[in-house]
C-alpha positions in Angstrom: -0.1 -0.2 0.0 1.0 3.5 -0.7 1.4 6.0 2.5 -1.8 7.5 2.0 -3.5 4.1 1.8 -1.6 3.2 4.9 -3.2 6.2 6.5 -6.5 5.5 5.4 -6.2 1.7 6.8 -5.4 3.1 10.0 -8.2 5.1 10.1 -10.6 2.8 9.0 -9.3 0.2 11.6 -9.6 3.0 14.2 -13.1 3.7 13.4 -14.2 0.1 14.0 -12.4 -0.5 17.1 -14.4 3.0 18.2 -17.5 1.2 17.5 -16.5 -1.9 18.9 -16.7 0.1 22.3 -20.2 0.3 21.9 -22.2 -2.2 24.0 -23.5 -5.0 22.0 -26.9 -4.5 22.6 -27.0 -0.6 21.7 -25.1 -1.2 18.6 -27.6 -4.0 17.6 -30.7 -1.3 18.3 -28.6 1.3 16.2 -27.9 -0.9 13.5 -31.5 -2.0 13.2 -32.6 1.5 13.4 -30.2 2.7 10.6 -31.1 -0.3 8.5 -35.0 0.4 8.4 -34.1 4.2 7.6 -31.8 2.8 4.7 -34.8 0.7 3.6 -36.8 4.3 3.3 -33.6 6.1 1.8 -31.9 3.4 -0.5 -34.6 3.4 -3.2 -32.4 1.2 -5.6 -31.9 -1.7 -3.2 -35.4 -1.2 -1.6 -36.8 -2.0 -5.0 -34.2 -4.8 -5.6 -35.1 -6.4 -2.4 -39.2 -6.1 -3.0 -38.8 -7.2 -6.6 -37.0 -10.3 -5.2 -39.2 -10.9 -2.3 -42.1 -10.8 -4.7 -40.7 -13.1 -7.4 -39.9 -16.0 -4.4 -43.3 -15.4 -2.3 -45.8 -13.8 -4.6 -48.2 -16.9 -4.2 -47.6 -17.2 -0.3 -47.1 -13.7 1.1 -49.5 -10.7 0.4 -47.6 -7.1 -0.6 -47.8 -5.7 2.7 -46.7 -8.9 4.3 -43.7 -8.7 1.8 -42.9 -5.1 2.8 -42.7 -6.0 6.2 -40.2 -8.5 5.8 -38.2 -6.2 3.6 -38.0 -3.7 6.5 -36.8 -6.6 8.8 -34.0 -7.4 6.1 -32.7 -4.2 6.0 -32.9 -3.9 9.8 -30.7 -7.2 10.0 -28.3 -5.9 7.4 -27.9 -2.5 9.4 -26.5 -4.9 12.3 -23.6 -6.2 10.3 -20.9 -3.3 11.1 -21.6 -2.9 14.5 -21.3 -6.9 14.8 -18.0 -6.7 12.7 -16.7 -3.7 15.1 -17.6 -6.3 18.1 -16.1 -9.2 16.6 -12.9 -7.5 15.8 -12.4 -7.0 19.7 -13.7 -10.3 20.8 -11.5 -12.8 22.5 -11.2 -16.6 21.1 -11.9 -17.5 24.7 -15.2 -15.8 24.8 -16.4 -17.8 21.8 -18.5 -20.2 23.3 -20.6 -17.5 25.3 -21.8 -15.9 21.8 -21.6 -19.0 19.3 -22.6 -22.7 18.9 -21.8 -25.0 16.2 -24.7 -27.5 15.1 -23.8 -30.6 12.8 -20.3 -30.6 13.5 -20.2 -34.5 12.9 -21.5 -33.8 9.4 -18.1 -32.0 8.8 -15.8 -34.6 10.5 -17.5 -37.6 8.8 -16.7 -35.6 5.6 -13.1 -35.2 6.4 -12.5 -38.9 7.2 -12.9 -39.4 3.3 -9.6 -37.8 3.0 -10.4 -36.0 -0.2 -10.7 -32.5 1.7 -14.1 -31.0 2.2 -16.1 -28.4 -0.5 -18.2 -26.3 2.0 -21.6 -24.9 0.2 -22.4 -21.5 2.1 -24.1 -18.2 1.5 -24.8 -14.6 2.7 -26.7 -15.5 5.7 -26.9 -13.5 8.7 -23.4 -11.8 9.5 -21.3 -14.2 6.9 -18.3 -12.1 7.9 -18.3 -13.6 11.3 -18.2 -17.4 10.0 -14.3 -17.4 10.4 -15.1 -18.4 14.0 -15.6 -21.8 13.1 -12.0 -22.4 12.5 -11.3 -20.5 15.7 -13.5 -22.8 17.7 -12.8 -26.0 16.1 -9.3 -25.8 15.0 -9.9 -27.1 11.2 -8.2 -24.7 8.7 -10.8 -23.4 6.3 -10.1 -21.6 2.9 -12.4 -19.2 1.5 -12.8 -18.2 -2.1 -13.3 -14.5 -2.4 -13.1 -11.4 -4.9 -10.9 -9.1 -3.6 -12.1 -5.4 -2.8 -10.8 -2.5 -5.4 -10.2 -0.2 -2.2 -6.9 -1.3 -1.0 -7.3 -0.1 2.7 -10.7 -1.7 3.1 -9.3 -5.0 1.3 -6.6 -5.1 4.1 -9.0 -4.8 6.9 -11.4 -7.6 5.8 -8.4 -10.0 5.2 -6.6 -9.1 8.4 -10.7 -9.8 10.0 -11.3 -12.7 7.9 -7.9 -14.6 9.0 -7.7 -13.4 12.5 -8.9 -16.6 13.8 -7.5 -19.1 11.3 -9.2 -18.6 8.0 -7.3 -18.5 5.0 -8.3 -17.1 1.9 -7.9 -17.7 -1.9 -8.8 -14.9 -4.4 -11.1 -16.0 -7.1 -9.2 -15.3 -9.8 -7.0 -18.3 -11.1 -7.7 -20.3 -7.7 -8.3 -23.7 -9.2 -4.6 -24.9 -8.6 -4.4 -23.5 -5.0 -7.9 -25.4 -4.4 -6.9 -28.6 -5.7 -3.4 -28.3 -3.6 -5.2 -27.5 -0.3 -8.2 -30.5 -0.8 -5.3 -32.7 -1.1 -3.8 -31.5 2.0 -7.1 -32.7 3.7 -8.3 -29.0 4.3 -12.0 -27.5 3.6 -12.8 -25.0 1.1 -15.7 -22.6 1.3 -18.0 -21.4 -1.6 -20.2 -18.8 -1.5 -23.1 -19.9 -4.0 -25.9 -17.5 -3.9 -24.9 -15.1 -6.1 -26.1 -14.2 -9.6 -22.9 -14.8 -12.4 -22.6 -14.1 -16.1 -23.9 -16.9 -18.3 -20.5 -18.0 -19.3 -19.6 -18.8 -15.6 -22.9 -20.8 -14.9 -25.9 -22.8 -15.2 -29.3 -22.1 -15.0 -31.2 -24.1 -12.6 -34.2 -23.2 -10.6 -34.2 -21.2 -7.2 -37.6 -20.2 -5.8 -39.2 -21.8 -8.8 -37.5 -19.4 -11.0 -34.2 -19.9 -13.2 -31.2 -18.4 -11.7 -27.8 -18.5 -13.4 -25.5 -20.0 -10.5 -21.9 -20.7 -10.5 -21.0 -23.9 -11.8 -17.6 -24.3 -10.2 -18.5 -25.9 -7.3 -20.0 -28.9 -9.2 -17.0 -29.1 -11.6 -14.7 -29.8 -8.3 -16.9 -32.0 -6.7 -17.1 -34.1 -9.9 -13.4 -33.5 -10.7 -12.1 -34.5 -6.9 -15.1 -36.2 -5.7 -14.6 -34.2 -2.5 -17.7 -34.2 -0.2 -19.9 -31.2 -0.5 -21.2 -30.0 2.8 -23.4 -27.1 3.9 -22.5 -24.5 6.4 -24.2 -21.6 7.4 -24.2 -18.8 10.1 -27.4 -17.1 11.6 -28.3 -14.8 14.5 -30.0 -16.8 17.1 -31.3 -14.8 20.2 -28.6 -12.7 21.7 -26.0 -14.8 19.9 -25.1 -16.9 16.7 -25.6 -20.2 15.5 -23.3 -22.1 12.5 -25.3 -25.0 11.4 -23.7 -27.6 9.1 -25.9 -29.5 7.2 -25.6 -33.2 5.7 -23.3 -34.0 2.9 -24.9 -33.5 -0.4 -24.8 -36.6 -2.4 -22.9 -36.4 -5.6 -24.7 -36.9 -8.8 -22.1 -38.6 -11.3 -23.6 -40.3 -14.2 -21.0 -39.7 -16.8 -22.8 -37.0 -18.8 -20.8 -34.0 -17.6 -23.1 -31.3 -18.8 -26.2 -32.9 -17.0 -24.3 -33.8 -13.9 -23.1 -30.0 -13.6 -26.9 -28.9 -13.7 -27.9 -31.6 -11.4 -25.8 -30.9 -8.5 -25.8 -27.3 -8.9 -29.7 -27.7 -8.7 -29.1 -29.7 -5.8 -26.8 -26.7 -4.1 -29.7 -24.0 -5.1 -32.2 -26.4 -3.3 -30.2 -26.5 -0.3 -29.8 -22.6 0.0 -33.5 -22.1 -0.8 -34.5 -24.5 1.9 -32.5 -22.5 4.5 -33.6 -19.1 3.1 -37.1 -20.4 3.6 -36.3 -21.0 7.2 -34.6 -17.8 8.0 -36.3 -15.4 5.3 -35.1 -12.2 7.3 -31.5 -13.0 7.3 -30.8 -13.7 3.5 -29.3 -11.2 1.4 -32.1 -10.1 -0.5 -30.5 -6.7 -1.8 -28.5 -8.4 -4.8 -30.1 -8.9 -8.1 -30.1 -12.9 -7.9 -32.1 -13.3 -11.3 -30.4 -10.5 -13.4 -28.9 -12.8 -15.8 -31.6 -14.4 -18.0 -31.4 -17.1 -20.3 -30.6 -16.6 -23.7 -33.6 -16.5 -26.2 -32.9 -16.5 -30.0 -34.2 -13.7 -32.4 -37.6 -14.7 -33.6 -37.7 -16.1 -37.3 -39.2 -13.9 -39.7 
């Protein structure tokens, strides 16, 4: 980093440290208040959230119910900054007071196959706190991520995500590194709930509507036969819960195209089921259905 970027990074870190001094209950209340204020002020993301929720729940919820849910979603998102600041100051000896892990046996059983583990995850609760899993269990987890363009903030989040043992793998040209850490018996986490361009994914259903979904996890599972295990973090009462699900069975028929689609559909199904359980904790402000299937020009 340049001299000015180092100064900016120190300012960012100092800001989070100061926010971390705010009592957690007060920070949660302030975060919810600011988040709900953002629902009123941020027209762009409010409309994205309302549109997404309407696409997903139009047959199940009324417009007023959808709007109430959207406000809760923004309130939850508003807590994230304050939770990150609190987490930045948290001592690992206090993890058990605020976090619990359910389903750890699903992960340890997958490790016993000696092929590494592919972790299927998504933007639930405060996903930035997911690295607590490594800190609590001692198992090394590598996270595929896209580096931020703003270097001071990138440095801050790298430090945050690796503070308790998490490892980061930049998304670009990551295949060789992923294969190496899997051979070493480690886990690799993939955020699988974001829209991608048509050439990066396949179209499979998500809430009953085709969504262009990254095919990378399916390709890796088919190539390495490493077990795919879901893992999500949600807010629960005054604390957080890491929930680990059962291994997703691999579909491998020999037809590569169909196998990629079938496995990716399974992953979407897992994420959708969890989003239905915790609809106010998923990241609905992202344009999940932005990329649409190609339609040829009509013949004249």
